[in-house]
C-alpha positions as CSV (number, residue, x, y, z in Angstrom):
1,M,-49.6,75.6,-45.5
2,D,-49.8,73.3,-42.5
3,E,-48.6,69.7,-42.7
4,P,-51.3,67.5,-44.3
5,R,-53.2,65.2,-42.0
6,G,-52.9,61.5,-42.4
7,R,-55.3,59.5,-44.6
8,G,-57.5,56.7,-43.3
9,R,-57.1,55.1,-39.9
10,P,-54.0,55.3,-37.7
11,R,-51.8,52.2,-38.1
12,K,-51.3,51.7,-34.3
13,N,-55.1,51.3,-33.6
14,P,-56.9,50.3,-36.8
15,A,-60.2,50.2,-34.9
16,A,-60.1,53.9,-34.1
17,P,-60.9,56.6,-36.7
18,A,-58.3,59.2,-37.5
19,R,-58.8,62.5,-35.7
20,W,-57.8,65.9,-36.8
21,T,-58.5,69.3,-35.3
22,P,-58.5,72.3,-37.8
23,P,-56.3,75.3,-36.9
24,E,-58.1,78.2,-35.3
25,G,-60.0,80.4,-37.8
26,W,-60.4,77.7,-40.4
27,S,-63.8,77.0,-41.9
28,R,-65.4,74.1,-43.8
29,L,-66.3,74.3,-47.4
30,V,-68.9,71.9,-48.9
31,A,-69.8,71.6,-52.6
32,W,-71.9,69.2,-54.6
33,I,-70.1,67.5,-57.5
34,S,-71.0,64.8,-60.1
35,P,-69.7,61.2,-59.8
36,E,-67.4,61.8,-62.7
37,E,-65.9,64.9,-61.1
38,K,-65.5,63.1,-57.8
39,K,-63.7,60.3,-59.6
40,A,-61.4,62.7,-61.3
41,L,-60.5,64.4,-58.1
42,K,-59.8,61.1,-56.4
43,H,-57.6,60.1,-59.3
44,V,-55.4,63.2,-59.0
45,A,-55.3,62.9,-55.2
46,V,-54.1,59.3,-55.5
47,E,-51.4,60.3,-58.0
48,A,-50.3,63.0,-55.6
49,D,-50.6,60.7,-52.6
50,V,-52.8,63.2,-50.7
51,S,-56.4,63.2,-49.7
52,V,-59.0,65.0,-51.8
53,A,-59.4,67.5,-49.0
54,D,-55.7,68.3,-49.1
55,L,-55.9,68.6,-52.8
56,V,-58.6,71.2,-52.7
57,R,-56.8,73.0,-49.8
58,S,-53.6,73.1,-51.9
59,L,-55.5,74.8,-54.6
60,A,-56.9,77.4,-52.2
61,S,-53.5,77.9,-50.7
62,G,-52.0,78.4,-54.1
63,L,-54.5,81.1,-54.8
64,A,-53.9,82.8,-51.4
65,E,-50.1,82.8,-51.8
66,G,-50.1,83.8,-55.5
67,V,-48.7,80.6,-56.8
68,V,-51.6,80.4,-59.3
69,S,-53.4,83.4,-60.5
70,H,-57.2,83.6,-60.6
71,E,-56.9,84.3,-64.4
72,E,-55.1,81.1,-64.9
73,L,-57.5,79.2,-62.7
74,L,-60.5,80.6,-64.5
75,G,-59.0,79.7,-67.8
76,H,-58.9,76.0,-66.7
77,V,-62.5,76.3,-65.4
78,R,-63.7,77.7,-68.7
79,R,-62.0,74.9,-70.6
80,G,-63.5,72.4,-68.2
81,N,-67.0,73.8,-69.0
82,Q,-66.2,73.4,-72.7
83,V,-65.8,69.6,-72.2
84,M,-68.5,68.0,-74.3
85,E,-71.7,67.4,-72.4
86,K,-72.6,63.8,-72.3
87,I,-76.4,63.5,-72.9
88,P,-77.8,60.7,-70.8
89,T,-79.9,58.0,-72.4
90,L,-83.5,57.8,-71.0
91,F,-83.2,54.2,-69.8
92,E,-80.7,51.9,-68.1
93,R,-78.9,49.3,-70.3
94,D,-78.5,45.5,-70.0
95,E,-75.4,43.4,-70.5
96,R,-75.9,43.6,-74.3
97,F,-76.0,47.4,-74.0
98,Q,-79.6,47.6,-75.0
99,V,-82.1,49.7,-73.0
100,V,-84.5,48.1,-70.6
101,D,-87.7,49.4,-69.1
102,R,-86.0,51.1,-66.2
103,P,-85.8,54.9,-66.4
104,R,-82.6,56.6,-65.4
105,A,-83.0,58.8,-62.3
106,E,-81.5,61.9,-63.9
107,C,-84.1,61.7,-66.7
108,A,-87.1,61.7,-64.4
109,W,-88.2,65.1,-65.7
110,V,-88.9,63.5,-69.2
111,F,-91.3,61.0,-67.7
112,D,-92.9,63.8,-65.7
113,G,-93.8,65.4,-69.0
114,A,-91.3,68.3,-68.9
115,G,-89.4,69.5,-72.0
116,V,-89.9,69.1,-75.7
117,G,-88.7,66.5,-78.2
118,T,-86.5,67.2,-81.3
119,E,-85.3,64.8,-83.9
120,K,-81.8,63.3,-83.2
121,L,-79.9,63.7,-86.4
122,D,-77.5,60.9,-87.4
123,G,-74.1,62.5,-88.3
124,T,-71.0,63.5,-86.4
125,N,-70.7,66.0,-83.5
126,V,-68.9,69.2,-84.2
127,R,-68.7,72.7,-82.7
128,L,-68.8,75.9,-84.7
129,T,-67.6,79.2,-83.2
130,V,-69.2,82.4,-84.7
131,R,-68.2,86.0,-84.4
132,S,-70.1,88.8,-86.0
133,G,-71.9,86.4,-88.4
134,L,-68.6,84.8,-89.5
135,L,-67.4,81.3,-88.9
136,V,-64.0,81.5,-87.1
137,R,-63.4,78.0,-85.7
138,V,-64.4,74.4,-86.5
139,E,-63.9,71.7,-83.9
140,K,-64.7,68.0,-83.9
141,R,-65.4,65.4,-81.2
142,R,-62.6,63.4,-79.7
143,N,-63.5,60.4,-77.5
144,P,-61.2,59.1,-74.8
145,S,-59.0,56.1,-75.7
146,K,-59.3,52.8,-74.0
147,A,-56.4,53.7,-71.7
148,Q,-58.0,57.0,-70.8
149,K,-61.2,55.3,-70.0
150,Q,-59.4,53.0,-67.6
151,Q,-58.0,56.2,-65.9
152,G,-61.6,57.4,-65.4
153,I,-61.9,59.7,-68.4
154,V,-65.3,59.0,-69.8
155,D,-66.5,62.1,-71.5
156,G,-65.4,63.3,-74.9
157,W,-64.1,66.8,-75.7
158,Y,-63.6,69.1,-78.7
159,V,-60.4,69.5,-80.7
160,D,-59.6,71.8,-83.6
161,T,-60.0,70.4,-87.2
162,D,-57.1,70.5,-89.5
163,E,-57.5,71.9,-93.0
164,T,-54.7,69.7,-94.3
165,S,-56.2,66.5,-92.9
166,A,-58.2,64.2,-95.1
167,D,-60.1,63.0,-92.0
168,D,-61.5,66.5,-91.5
169,K,-62.3,67.3,-95.2
170,W,-66.0,66.6,-95.0
171,I,-66.5,68.2,-91.6
172,L,-65.0,71.4,-93.0
173,A,-67.1,71.1,-96.1
174,A,-70.2,70.9,-93.9
175,A,-69.2,73.9,-91.9
176,G,-68.4,75.8,-95.1
177,N,-71.8,75.1,-96.5
178,T,-73.6,76.3,-93.3
179,D,-75.0,79.9,-93.3
180,V,-74.0,81.3,-89.9
181,S,-74.6,85.0,-90.8
182,E,-77.7,85.2,-88.4
183,W,-76.2,83.1,-85.6
184,A,-75.4,84.7,-82.3
185,D,-71.8,85.1,-81.3
186,G,-70.6,82.0,-79.4
187,E,-69.8,78.3,-79.6
188,H,-72.6,76.2,-81.2
189,P,-72.6,72.4,-80.8
190,C,-73.9,71.0,-84.1
191,E,-74.4,67.8,-86.0
192,A,-72.4,67.6,-89.3
193,L,-74.4,65.8,-92.0
194,G,-74.0,64.9,-95.6
195,P,-73.0,62.4,-98.4
196,R,-69.6,61.5,-96.9
197,I,-70.4,61.6,-93.2
198,Q,-71.5,58.5,-91.2
199,G,-72.9,56.8,-94.3
200,N,-75.4,59.6,-94.9
201,P,-78.4,57.7,-93.6
202,L,-80.7,60.6,-94.4
203,A,-79.5,60.6,-98.1
204,L,-78.7,64.4,-98.0
205,P,-77.5,65.9,-101.3
206,E,-74.9,68.1,-99.7
207,H,-72.9,68.6,-96.5
208,R,-74.1,71.0,-93.8
209,C,-74.2,71.5,-90.0
210,V,-77.3,71.8,-87.9
211,P,-77.1,73.4,-84.4
212,F,-78.7,71.3,-81.7
213,D,-80.5,74.1,-79.9
214,F,-82.3,76.2,-82.5
215,Q,-82.5,74.3,-85.8
216,A,-83.1,70.6,-84.8
217,P,-86.6,69.7,-86.1
218,A,-89.3,69.6,-83.3
219,V,-91.3,66.4,-82.9
220,Q,-94.8,66.6,-81.6
221,D,-96.7,64.1,-79.4
222,V,-93.7,62.0,-78.4
223,P,-94.6,59.2,-76.0
224,R,-92.9,59.2,-72.6
225,S,-92.8,55.4,-71.8
226,Y,-90.5,52.6,-72.8
227,Q,-93.0,50.7,-74.9
228,G,-94.5,53.9,-76.4
229,L,-91.1,55.2,-77.5
230,R,-90.1,51.7,-78.8
231,E,-93.1,51.6,-81.1
232,F,-92.9,55.3,-82.0
233,L,-89.3,55.2,-83.1
234,T,-89.8,52.0,-85.2
235,T,-91.6,54.1,-87.9
236,L,-90.7,57.7,-87.1
237,D,-90.2,59.5,-90.3
238,S,-87.4,62.1,-90.4
239,K,-88.7,65.7,-90.4
240,F,-85.3,66.8,-91.7
241,S,-85.3,64.4,-94.6
242,P,-88.8,62.9,-95.2
243,G,-88.8,59.4,-96.5
244,H,-86.0,58.2,-94.1
245,L,-86.2,56.9,-90.6
246,A,-85.3,59.3,-87.8
247,E,-82.4,58.2,-85.7
248,G,-84.1,59.1,-82.4
249,I,-85.3,61.8,-80.1
250,V,-83.5,64.4,-77.9
251,F,-85.6,65.9,-75.1
252,H,-84.8,69.5,-74.1
253,H,-85.7,70.8,-70.7
254,P,-86.2,74.6,-70.3
255,D,-83.3,74.8,-67.9
256,G,-80.9,73.3,-70.4
257,R,-80.9,69.7,-69.5
258,R,-81.2,67.1,-72.2
259,A,-81.9,63.4,-72.6
260,K,-81.9,61.1,-75.6
261,I,-83.1,57.8,-77.0
262,K,-82.3,56.2,-80.3
263,R,-84.2,53.6,-82.3
264,K,-81.2,51.2,-82.2
265,D,-81.0,51.5,-78.4
266,F,-84.0,49.1,-78.2
267,P,-83.7,45.3,-78.7
268,R,-83.4,44.5,-82.4
269,S,-86.1,41.9,-82.4
270,T,-89.0,44.3,-82.9
271,T,-87.3,47.6,-83.9
272,A,-84.9,46.6,-86.7
273,A,-85.5,48.7,-89.8
């Protein structure tokens, strides 16, 4: 691989931009990435004291020269895709972390009327892996530590539960009580619910897991405005456990995108229950 080009402006003439001419036969590769992905790339580049372009080029060079195999790389890609999706909240937040009447740009499809609403269940996030109708793996959510957040790691991920851990006892109980015999093979993000999980706000008599994508209760005629949702969630009865307030709504777009809003996201003055 050729010597990496210098970063930024040359020291001898700070007013002039750095210039670099690619070797003959080289081509330019452009890809769209999220702000979080860009930040992660920059963090690694800074640690390695190279530019992001040189970082990407080093990866390509490693593949070309056999330093890293495509199987190894794809394994990392798959693990990256398994990082827990962070579902955006419909509205921006103020300094008190309460939502304000300012829709988030990435949730515009909700306000355009696309997608359907389902009840957001108040439990803990887990992932069940199913093979041939059998439960073969139970994972739980792990959030980044304060130090990791300072390093730019903002999204959570899944880690295996431990049968010997008291902390995982009730998650495993919920998974064990869940009938997965008709579920398709694959990894299913779920909400674990029950008497010993998150205070059991729905007053459920037993532990169980509810997959997000095909068992969450649908909610009809959900408003698509700030004030409408604020009033709607104040008295929304849970369809999963009638007689108890629903935690919120998750909107599902046909292409897989999701967006959420919770009753407690709004200022407490008029929505406290």
